[in-house]
TIBA-79030 format. One record per residue (C-alpha): residue number from 0; residue in three letters; x negated, y, z negated. Coordinates in pm, 1 decimal, always signed. Layout:
REM TIBA-79030
+-----+-----+----------+----------+----------+
:   n : res :     east :    north :       up :
+-----+-----+----------+----------+----------+
: NUM : ala :        X :        Y :        Z :
...
+-----+-----+----------+----------+----------+
END
This chain:
REM TIBA-79030
+-----+-----+----------+----------+----------+
:   n : res :     east :    north :       up :
+-----+-----+----------+----------+----------+
:   0 : met : -13711.3 : +11508.1 :  -9883.0 :
:   1 : ala : -13420.9 : +11336.2 : -10051.7 :
:   2 : thr : -13395.9 : +10962.7 : -10103.1 :
:   3 : ile : -13121.1 : +10716.8 : -10190.2 :
:   4 : arg : -13230.4 : +10472.6 : -10457.1 :
:   5 : pro : -13074.9 : +10223.4 : -10697.7 :
:   6 : tyr : -12932.4 : +10370.2 : -11015.4 :
:   7 : glu : -13143.1 : +10353.6 : -11332.2 :
:   8 : ala : -13034.1 : +10394.9 : -11693.5 :
:   9 : arg : -13211.9 : +10732.7 : -11711.2 :
:  10 : asp : -12964.8 : +10866.4 : -11449.2 :
:  11 : leu : -12659.0 : +10843.6 : -11674.2 :
:  12 : glu : -12659.3 : +11209.4 : -11778.2 :
:  13 : ala : -12689.2 : +11311.1 : -11412.5 :
:  14 : leu : -12380.7 : +11103.0 : -11333.1 :
:  15 : tyr : -12185.8 : +11292.3 : -11598.1 :
:  16 : ala : -12311.9 : +11630.0 : -11477.6 :
:  17 : ile : -12231.5 : +11562.1 : -11111.1 :
:  18 : cys : -11888.6 : +11425.9 : -11200.2 :
:  19 : leu : -11807.1 : +11754.0 : -11377.1 :
:  20 : lys : -11955.7 : +11968.1 : -11099.5 :
:  21 : thr : -11736.5 : +11792.5 : -10839.7 :
:  22 : gly : -11436.9 : +11716.0 : -11060.2 :
:  23 : asp : -11187.9 : +11957.8 : -10904.5 :
:  24 : ala : -11114.4 : +11776.8 : -10576.5 :
:  25 : gly : -11481.7 : +11800.5 : -10488.7 :
:  26 : gln : -11530.8 : +12147.8 : -10637.5 :
:  27 : asp : -11688.7 : +12255.4 : -10965.2 :
:  28 : ala : -11462.6 : +12178.9 : -11262.1 :
:  29 : ser : -11699.4 : +12312.1 : -11528.4 :
:  30 : gly : -11467.5 : +12597.3 : -11621.3 :
:  31 : gln : -11166.5 : +12370.3 : -11666.9 :
:  32 : tyr : -11284.2 : +12143.4 : -11946.8 :
:  33 : arg : -11371.1 : +12227.5 : -12304.8 :
:  34 : asp : -11536.3 : +11885.7 : -12338.7 :
:  35 : arg : -11792.4 : +11869.8 : -12059.9 :
:  36 : lys : -11822.9 : +11490.8 : -12075.3 :
:  37 : ile : -11461.2 : +11382.2 : -12088.6 :
:  38 : ile : -11406.4 : +11357.5 : -11713.0 :
:  39 : gly : -11729.1 : +11162.6 : -11679.3 :
:  40 : his : -11612.2 : +10915.8 : -11942.6 :
:  41 : ile : -11345.2 : +10807.7 : -11694.8 :
:  42 : tyr : -11492.9 : +10845.3 : -11348.6 :
:  43 : ala : -11870.6 : +10803.2 : -11389.8 :
:  44 : gly : -11999.6 : +10671.2 : -11721.9 :
:  45 : pro : -11842.9 : +10325.6 : -11714.1 :
:  46 : tyr : -12000.2 : +10244.3 : -11378.4 :
:  47 : gly : -12351.4 : +10341.5 : -11479.4 :
:  48 : thr : -12310.6 : +10160.3 : -11809.9 :
:  49 : leu : -12124.2 :  +9844.0 : -11710.1 :
:  50 : glu : -12197.4 :  +9804.8 : -11337.3 :
:  51 : pro : -12544.3 :  +9957.3 : -11282.5 :
:  52 : gln : -12631.5 :  +9698.9 : -11019.5 :
:  53 : asp : -12363.5 :  +9843.4 : -10789.4 :
:  54 : cys : -12464.5 : +10209.3 : -10821.0 :
:  55 : phe : -12695.9 : +10431.7 : -10617.6 :
:  56 : val : -12813.0 : +10791.2 : -10658.5 :
:  57 : leu : -12937.3 : +11059.1 : -10421.7 :
:  58 : glu : -13246.1 : +11240.7 : -10545.7 :
:  59 : asp : -13473.8 : +11520.6 : -10426.5 :
:  60 : asp : -13739.1 : +11737.7 : -10589.2 :
:  61 : ala : -13467.9 : +11916.1 : -10788.7 :
:  62 : gly : -13341.6 : +11589.2 : -10934.5 :
:  63 : val : -13041.6 : +11363.4 : -10888.1 :
:  64 : gly : -12772.6 : +11547.5 : -10696.0 :
:  65 : gly : -12539.7 : +11275.9 : -10575.8 :
:  66 : tyr : -12416.3 : +10927.8 : -10648.8 :
:  67 : ile : -12215.6 : +10643.3 : -10507.7 :
:  68 : ile : -12088.3 : +10415.8 : -10782.0 :
:  69 : gly : -11844.8 : +10130.9 : -10791.5 :
:  70 : thr : -11784.1 :  +9765.6 : -10854.4 :
:  71 : arg : -11749.0 :  +9457.4 : -10639.4 :
:  72 : asp : -11447.6 :  +9324.9 : -10838.3 :
:  73 : thr : -11197.5 :  +9591.4 : -10938.6 :
:  74 : his : -10967.0 :  +9362.6 : -11135.2 :
:  75 : ala : -11252.6 :  +9216.5 : -11340.7 :
:  76 : phe : -11394.1 :  +9565.8 : -11397.7 :
:  77 : glu : -11064.5 :  +9702.2 : -11529.4 :
:  78 : thr : -11037.5 :  +9401.8 : -11761.9 :
:  79 : arg : -11390.8 :  +9468.2 : -11886.8 :
:  80 : leu : -11310.1 :  +9837.1 : -11946.5 :
:  81 : glu : -11036.4 :  +9734.5 : -12188.0 :
:  82 : arg : -11279.0 :  +9517.6 : -12378.2 :
:  83 : glu : -11602.9 :  +9717.2 : -12369.2 :
:  84 : trp : -11543.6 : +10080.7 : -12272.1 :
:  85 : trp : -11210.0 : +10223.9 : -12381.5 :
:  86 : pro : -11204.9 : +10115.9 : -12750.8 :
:  87 : ala : -11486.4 : +10348.4 : -12862.3 :
:  88 : leu : -11346.2 : +10638.5 : -12661.1 :
:  89 : arg : -10997.5 : +10583.3 : -12799.7 :
:  90 : ala : -11145.5 : +10612.7 : -13146.8 :
:  91 : ala : -11315.8 : +10939.2 : -13048.9 :
:  92 : tyr : -11026.4 : +11104.4 : -12859.6 :
:  93 : ala : -10671.8 : +11130.8 : -12989.3 :
:  94 : asp : -10388.5 : +11014.2 : -12768.2 :
:  95 : pro : -10210.0 : +11335.6 : -12661.5 :
:  96 : gly :  -9879.1 : +11151.9 : -12640.7 :
:  97 : ala :  -9632.7 : +11102.1 : -12360.2 :
:  98 : gly :  -9733.1 : +11238.8 : -12021.2 :
:  99 : arg :  -9640.3 : +11604.2 : -11974.5 :
: 100 : val :  -9669.7 : +11840.4 : -11683.4 :
: 101 : asp :  -9827.0 : +12101.6 : -11914.4 :
: 102 : phe : -10123.1 : +11887.6 : -12023.9 :
: 103 : thr : -10450.6 : +12076.1 : -12032.6 :
: 104 : pro : -10727.0 : +11914.5 : -11825.3 :
: 105 : asp : -10882.1 : +11774.8 : -12145.2 :
: 106 : glu : -10548.1 : +11631.9 : -12257.4 :
: 107 : arg : -10496.0 : +11476.0 : -11916.9 :
: 108 : met : -10829.4 : +11294.9 : -11941.4 :
: 109 : ala : -10759.7 : +11189.7 : -12301.2 :
: 110 : tyr : -10427.7 : +11048.6 : -12183.8 :
: 111 : leu : -10609.1 : +10843.0 : -11919.4 :
: 112 : ile : -10846.8 : +10708.2 : -12182.6 :
: 113 : his : -10549.3 : +10573.3 : -12376.7 :
: 114 : his : -10335.1 : +10489.3 : -12074.7 :
: 115 : pro : -10573.0 : +10414.1 : -11785.9 :
: 116 : ser : -10424.4 : +10364.2 : -11444.8 :
: 117 : lys : -10450.6 : +10013.4 : -11302.9 :
: 118 : thr : -10516.2 :  +9942.9 : -10937.5 :
: 119 : pro : -10220.6 :  +9758.4 : -10783.4 :
: 120 : arg : -10291.0 :  +9395.3 : -10700.5 :
: 121 : arg : -10170.2 :  +9459.6 : -10345.7 :
: 122 : ile : -10471.4 :  +9689.2 : -10310.8 :
: 123 : asn : -10745.5 :  +9510.4 : -10502.0 :
: 124 : glu : -10674.5 :  +9160.6 : -10379.2 :
: 125 : pro : -10743.9 :  +9229.0 : -10009.0 :
: 126 : tyr : -10992.7 :  +9509.9 : -10094.6 :
: 127 : pro : -11162.0 :  +9385.7 : -10413.6 :
: 128 : ala : -11445.6 :  +9636.8 : -10438.8 :
: 129 : his : -11406.7 : +10010.8 : -10489.0 :
: 130 : leu : -11630.0 : +10315.3 : -10494.3 :
: 131 : his : -11662.3 : +10678.1 : -10600.1 :
: 132 : ile : -11897.5 : +10914.0 : -10419.8 :
: 133 : asp : -11984.4 : +11269.6 : -10520.9 :
: 134 : leu : -12252.0 : +11505.5 : -10390.3 :
: 135 : leu : -12358.5 : +11845.4 : -10517.8 :
: 136 : pro : -12334.5 : +12129.7 : -10263.4 :
: 137 : arg : -12701.6 : +12114.6 : -10163.5 :
: 138 : phe : -12640.6 : +11768.0 : -10015.9 :
: 139 : gln : -12301.0 : +11830.0 :  -9858.6 :
: 140 : gly : -12257.2 : +11857.0 :  -9482.9 :
: 141 : ala : -12598.1 : +11709.2 :  -9402.9 :
: 142 : gly : -12504.5 : +11347.7 :  -9335.0 :
: 143 : trp : -12591.0 : +11216.3 :  -9679.3 :
: 144 : gly : -12239.3 : +11099.1 :  -9751.3 :
: 145 : val : -12245.5 : +10879.0 :  -9442.6 :
: 146 : arg : -12581.9 : +10733.9 :  -9541.5 :
: 147 : met : -12473.6 : +10666.4 :  -9896.2 :
: 148 : ile : -12155.0 : +10488.2 :  -9792.4 :
: 149 : gly : -12358.5 : +10285.3 :  -9545.0 :
: 150 : thr : -12592.4 : +10188.8 :  -9829.6 :
: 151 : phe : -12303.2 : +10086.7 : -10053.2 :
: 152 : leu : -12124.1 :  +9885.6 :  -9784.0 :
: 153 : ala : -12446.0 :  +9703.5 :  -9693.5 :
: 154 : his : -12493.7 :  +9625.2 : -10063.0 :
: 155 : met : -12139.6 :  +9487.7 : -10086.8 :
: 156 : arg : -12184.3 :  +9289.2 :  -9765.8 :
: 157 : ala : -12500.7 :  +9129.6 :  -9903.7 :
: 158 : ala : -12303.4 :  +9033.4 : -10215.7 :
: 159 : gly : -12039.4 :  +8862.3 : -10001.8 :
: 160 : val : -11768.7 :  +9125.2 : -10060.8 :
: 161 : lys : -11547.1 :  +9157.0 :  -9754.8 :
: 162 : ala : -11364.8 :  +9486.8 :  -9814.0 :
: 163 : val : -11375.0 :  +9805.4 : -10021.7 :
: 164 : his : -11111.5 : +10058.3 : -10125.0 :
: 165 : leu : -11106.4 : +10403.9 : -10278.0 :
: 166 : gly : -10848.0 : +10654.3 : -10390.1 :
: 167 : val : -10845.1 : +11024.1 : -10305.7 :
: 168 : gly : -10594.7 : +11295.1 : -10387.4 :
: 169 : pro : -10437.8 : +11496.6 : -10104.5 :
: 170 : lys : -10578.5 : +11816.1 : -10259.0 :
: 171 : asn : -10921.7 : +11693.1 : -10153.2 :
: 172 : ala : -10860.6 : +11761.2 :  -9784.4 :
: 173 : arg : -11231.0 : +11758.1 :  -9705.2 :
: 174 : gly : -11264.4 : +11412.0 :  -9854.9 :
: 175 : val : -10960.4 : +11282.2 :  -9666.4 :
: 176 : arg : -11110.0 : +11406.4 :  -9337.3 :
: 177 : phe : -11448.2 : +11255.1 :  -9420.4 :
: 178 : tyr : -11313.5 : +10908.9 :  -9497.5 :
: 179 : arg : -11096.3 : +10903.9 :  -9185.6 :
: 180 : lys : -11390.4 : +11009.4 :  -8970.3 :
: 181 : tyr : -11616.8 : +10747.9 :  -9125.9 :
: 182 : gly : -11372.8 : +10471.2 :  -9034.8 :
: 183 : phe : -11166.7 : +10413.8 :  -9347.6 :
: 184 : his : -10798.1 : +10351.6 :  -9282.5 :
: 185 : val : -10503.9 : +10445.4 :  -9503.2 :
: 186 : ile : -10371.3 : +10137.3 :  -9678.8 :
: 187 : glu : -10085.9 : +10333.1 :  -9831.3 :
: 188 : gln : -10004.7 : +10661.9 : -10001.5 :
: 189 : ala :  -9872.7 : +10664.3 : -10356.7 :
: 190 : pro :  -9531.0 : +10824.5 : -10416.2 :
: 191 : glu :  -9465.0 : +11157.4 : -10584.9 :
: 192 : pro :  -9603.3 : +11308.4 : -10799.8 :
: 193 : trp :  -9942.6 : +11141.6 : -10739.5 :
: 194 : asn :  -9956.0 : +11124.4 : -10357.3 :
: 195 : thr : -10293.2 : +10948.8 : -10382.7 :
: 196 : tyr : -10426.3 : +10805.6 : -10058.8 :
: 197 : trp : -10557.4 : +10451.1 : -10083.2 :
: 198 : phe : -10825.6 : +10403.7 :  -9818.0 :
: 199 : gly : -10981.7 : +10072.4 :  -9719.3 :
: 200 : ile : -11264.6 :  +9948.8 :  -9501.0 :
: 201 : gly : -11425.2 :  +9613.4 :  -9425.5 :
: 202 : thr : -11791.5 :  +9549.3 :  -9496.0 :
: 203 : gly : -11852.8 :  +9308.5 :  -9209.6 :
: 204 : ala : -11929.1 :  +9024.4 :  -9451.7 :
+-----+-----+----------+----------+----------+
END
């Protein structure tokens, strides 16, 4: 039997592993990266390290196989990343230079370490919190995603946060369908070449 529980410091390596295993629009990206931690440095590690109180994991007898991570204040979190997270990584990874269409996956992540994207104020002001959710295949299609989002939204509601957003690429068609079905609405879609969907939902707070 699987359970959803609050994140603990011992779960950090699992966050990195799951991030890699779901890093190709929900599919396994292990074969794409020479550095197996670099994608996790951007999309998983900072949440477990800096915002552990807003993270939850899904665990069964085989171990942690899913997470929902995020922050209740996106603007403050991005400010904190500049102060506490990116400097050490920028010292460890060289800036690959100006953005190019022929970046390798590792170079693309290194570029984001040096030039992280910032959430537009028009998104994070009305929807201050945000989340990332990833599940390994053994938990997919069994209702765990719904339960985990419910857990996160209840947590945000209890903290007085009124609305949450997330971003998802159009390549992740399964994710787009899931969020629409859950009740998220499209706030806007980013222009070419990103085409990212910004989804939002209220917490009921």
